[in-house]
N, C-alpha and C positions, 0 to 999 in steps of 0.2 A: 889677348889679355889686356893690352894697353887700352883698347877701345872700351872695355867694360870698366876698367879701373880708373881711367883718367878722363873719359869723355861722356860717361853715362851716369844718370841718376838711377840707382838700383833701389826700386821700391817693392821687390819681391818679399812677401811676408815670410817665405820659407828660407831666406838667406840672411847672412850677416857677414861681418868683416872681422877676422881674427887679428890679434896684435902681432907685431913682428916677432916677439918672443915665442908665442904659440907656433908661428910658422917655422921658426928655427928648430923647434923640437921635432917637427915633422920630417925634417931633412937629416936627422942624426942617424948614427949607425943602428939605433934601435929598430929602424925600418927593415933591417935584414935579420932580426933575431927571433928566436922562439923561447918560450918557457911553457910549462904545463903544471897543473895542480898536483899531479902524481909524481913530480920531480923526475921525470924521465930524462931531461936534459941537464947537463952540468954547466957551470959558468953563469948561472941565472940569478945569483943572490941579489944583485942590484936591480935587475928587472923586476923581481918579485917585490922588492922593497918599494919600487915606484908604484906598482899596483896597490900595495897595502896603504901607502901614504895618500895616494889619490882617493882611495875609497874612504879613508878616515876624514879627509878634507871634505869630500862630498857629503858625508854624514853631518859634519858641522854646518855646512852651508844650508842644507835642506832640513836639518833637525830630524834625521832619520836614524833608526837603529841599525839598518843594514843598507849597504850600497854595493852595487856591482857595476864596474865600468868597462867590462869586457864586450858587451854587445856592439856590433859594428854599425848599427843604424837604429833609428826609431822603429822601423818596420820589424827588425829582429827582436826588439823589446816586446812588441805586440805578440810575436810568435812565441817568445819565451813565456810571457804572461799566460797565454791561452794553454800552452802545453803544461805549465806548472799547476794551474788552478782549475782546469776543466778536464773532462774526458769525453771521448766521442759519444755523441748522442745528447750531450748537455745543451742547454739553451743559454745564450748570452743576450744582454740588452745593451744597445749602443745608440748613438745618434745616427740617423739615417743619412745616406749619401746625398739625398736630395736637399738636405739641410746642412750640408757641409761636413758630414761625418767622414772619417777616414776610410777610403776604399779597402785598405788592407785587412780591416776587421769586419767588412760587410759580408754578405752571403756569397759574394763573388770572389772574396779574398781567401786568406788562410783558413777561416772557418769551414769553407767548402772542402778544402783538402783534408782538414782534421776531423770532419764529420760533426760539426757543431750546427745547431739551429740558431739563427740570428733573428731577434725581434728588435723593434725600434722604439725609442722613447716617443711619446706624443710631443709635438713641437709647436711652439708659439711663434709663428712667422713674424708677427709684428714686433715682438720683443726680441726676436732672433735668439731664443733660448729654449731649453727644455720646458715644457708646459707643466708647471708645478702643481696645477690643479688636477690634471688628468693623469700625471705620471704615477701616483700611488696606486690607483686602480689597475693601471697597466702592469705594474710590478707584481701586485697581488694576483692578477689573472694569469700572467705568463710564468711566474715563479722561476726566474732565471737563476742559474748557478753562479753567474758572474755578471755584475753591472759595471760598465765602463763609461765614465764621464769623459769629457774632452772631445775636441773635434778639430778639423783642419781649418774650417771657417768658424772662428770663435771671437765674439765681440765682448761678451760679458761673462763673469764668473758663473760656473754651473752650480746647481743647487745640491751639492754633495751633502751638506749638513741637513738641509731640509728633508731630504729623502732617505737619510741614513736609517732612521727607525723602521721605515717600511722595508728597506732592503734586509735589515736584520730579522724582521718578522717572518721572512720567507727563507731565511738562512742563505741569502745571497752574499757572496764576497763582493767587495767594492774596490775598484781601481780607478785611477785617473790617468788618461793619456795626455800628458802635458807637453807633447812634442812642440807645439807652437808657442806656448806661454811659459816654458820652463825658465827663461831668463827673468820674466816678470815674477814668477813664483819665488825664485832665488832672491830677487831684489825686494821681496815683501810688498809688491805693488799690485797684486791681482787677487789671488786667493791662496790658501794654504791647505791643500787637499789632505795631507797626512794629519793635520789637526782637526779637520772638519769631518773625518770619518772614513776616509779612504785608507785601506791597508797598504796599498801599493801605488807608487807614482812612477810612471815610466816616461821616456821621452827622447827626443833628438837633442843633440848638444850643439847645434849649429844654426838654429833659427833665432828666436829672441834671445836664447843663450848664445854667447859669442865664442864658442869653442870650435874645435875641429869637427868635421863631419863624424858622427858616431851616435851611439845610444847610451843610456844610463838607466839603471833600475834603483829605486829607493823605496824602502819598505819598513814597516814596523812589525810585520808578521810574515810568515811563510818563507823564511830564509832558506830552509833546507830544500823545499820544493823548487824555489826559484834557482838556487845554485845548481841543482841537478839538471834543471832544464836549460841552463846556460851551457855548461860543459859536461859531457861531450855531445849533448843533444843538438844545440843550435850553433854554438860557437866553438871553434878550435883555436886557431891562431888569432889572437885578439888585437894585433897591430899595436905593438908596444910604443912606437913613436907617437901614435895617436893618444895613448893613455898619458904619456909624459906631457903632451901638448894640452890635454884636458886638465892635468894638474895645474898648469899655469893659468888656464882660463878660470878654473875654480878659485884660485888665489886672487885673481883680478876681480872676480865676482864677489868674493868675500869682502874685499876692500872697497870696491866702487859700485857694487850691485844696486844699492838703494838709489844712489844718484842717477845711475844709468837708467834703471827701470822706470823711475818716476819721470825722467825726461822723455823716455819713449812714449809713455802714456800721454803726457802733456802734448807731445808732438802729434800723436794720432788724433787727439781731440781737436787740436788747432787745424790740422790738415782737413779733417772732416768738415769742420765749421766753414773753412774757407772754400772748400769744394762746393758745399751747399750754397754758399753765397754767390758762387759763379754759375749756379744752375745745374750742377751735377747731381743726379738723383741717387741718394745713398739709402741703404737699409738702416732701419731703426732710428730714424730722425727724431721721433717722438720720445725716445728714451736716451737721447744724448749721443747717438751714433756709435760710441765705442768706449770700452774701458781697457782695451788691450793694445797690442802693437799693430793692429790692422784695422782698416775701415773697408767696407764692402760696397761697391757700386751696384745699384739695383738695375741690372741689365735685363732686357726683355727676352733674350735667347742666347744660347751659346755662340751662335753665328755673330751676334752683335758684339759679344765679348772678344771673339777672335779678331773681328774687324778693328775694334778700338785698340786692342793690345798691339796689333801690327802697326797701326798708325802711330801710336806712342813710341814704339820701337824705332820707327823711322826718325823720330825726333830725339832719339837716345834716352827715352824714358822707359825703363824696364818694369813691366808688371806681368801678371799671369792672365789667363783668359777668364778668370773667376767672376768678377775682377776684384781681387783683394789688393789693397794698396798698403804696404807695410812701411814702418818708419824705423826699424831697428838699425839697419846699416847706416842710414844717413844721420841718425842720432849718434852712432859711434864715431862718425866723422866730425861731429861737433855742431851739427845743425840744430837750431832751436825753433821756437814758435814762429819767429819772423820768416825764416827760410821755408817753413811749411806753407806760409801764405804765398811765397814766390812759386813754390812747386805747384800749388793749386792753380795759380794763374797760368803756368806753362801747360798743365794738363788741359785746362779749359780752353786755351787758345787752339789746341789741336782738336778737341772733341766738340766743344760748344761753338767756338768761333770758326771752325773749319779752316783754320790757317794751314798753309803748306808746312808739313813737318820739318822740311829742310830750313825754313825760316826760323823755326823755334829752336832748332838744334844748336845754333850758335849761342843762344842764351842758356841752354842747358849746360853746354860745355863751360861757359863762363862761371856759372854757379858751382859746378863740380870742382873746378880748379881753385876756387876760393877755399875749399875744404878738403885739403889733401892729407892732413895728419889724422891720427887715431887718438881718441880720448878714452878715458876710463881704463887705463892700463899703465 
């Protein structure tokens, strides 16, 4: 724990750092308690109030008519979404895995178990986004029951509004998996799926959103179907300490979300520009690299990604083998554009300059220890 917290730069796009108050909620007596919608247990009136107030706050933050904070993860929100709005034999359209789509809703994930057919959006590799020219024809040809925007590798807003009319013309329901960009959506710095035509927004609460690990559902339609798919279908005990912690994170996001999210995006752009200047090959250079919390290295193969990620780990720089480089956690620690330039230099010393990671490690540790507090809370 000390190594990751005190000595490493955490650039994982799928992680963040929650505030001390959020962490305190996780260690309360709520971690040992149950409640249930059918009121099977006594002594739960305050636990039920926590859930109600957390959902009301979530509706305010995201401008949704319905919120459900019981899902245990982003993956379980995908399962709930598919269970609620499709039936076996239906077809869904998603971003393909080869373009950064989430594996859990690919043909190898939950759709295989549930009996769904998966088709993929046409994708523009250069823009690293759904191909808006070819997507309407694909939707009309495939006629999916459900269209899911969003992806694990996501640099730019997805064309929800632009493709909404086509989706409606084939009676397709529209959802957005915001697991990665949920904090940017809450901070009004990316896109607003529920205003752009999506009926449901789902996601993780611990990536660009800085809450505890968990999931959330936000919707303007289909409340009854979604609620019945949550309990008792997918979720039983919802981990009430996590929900109390999520309330705190939502409160922090309501108060500080715009400043936080705007700094995350500025940091991503600054990091991408600096990496490019050091000779690191990034995706979507011609389109400004990124508008999200991550930038993506253009690697030749998975083997190259593994090799680079391991070298960086030896230098105490933590990334995935994607290679996605995220700025959410270091932004939360107070780093700004100047520090992104330093981080880019540290990465380039290992990758471009072939410097021994142990020599870089001491400078990584120095930078980390300059930013030990938590902001936006």
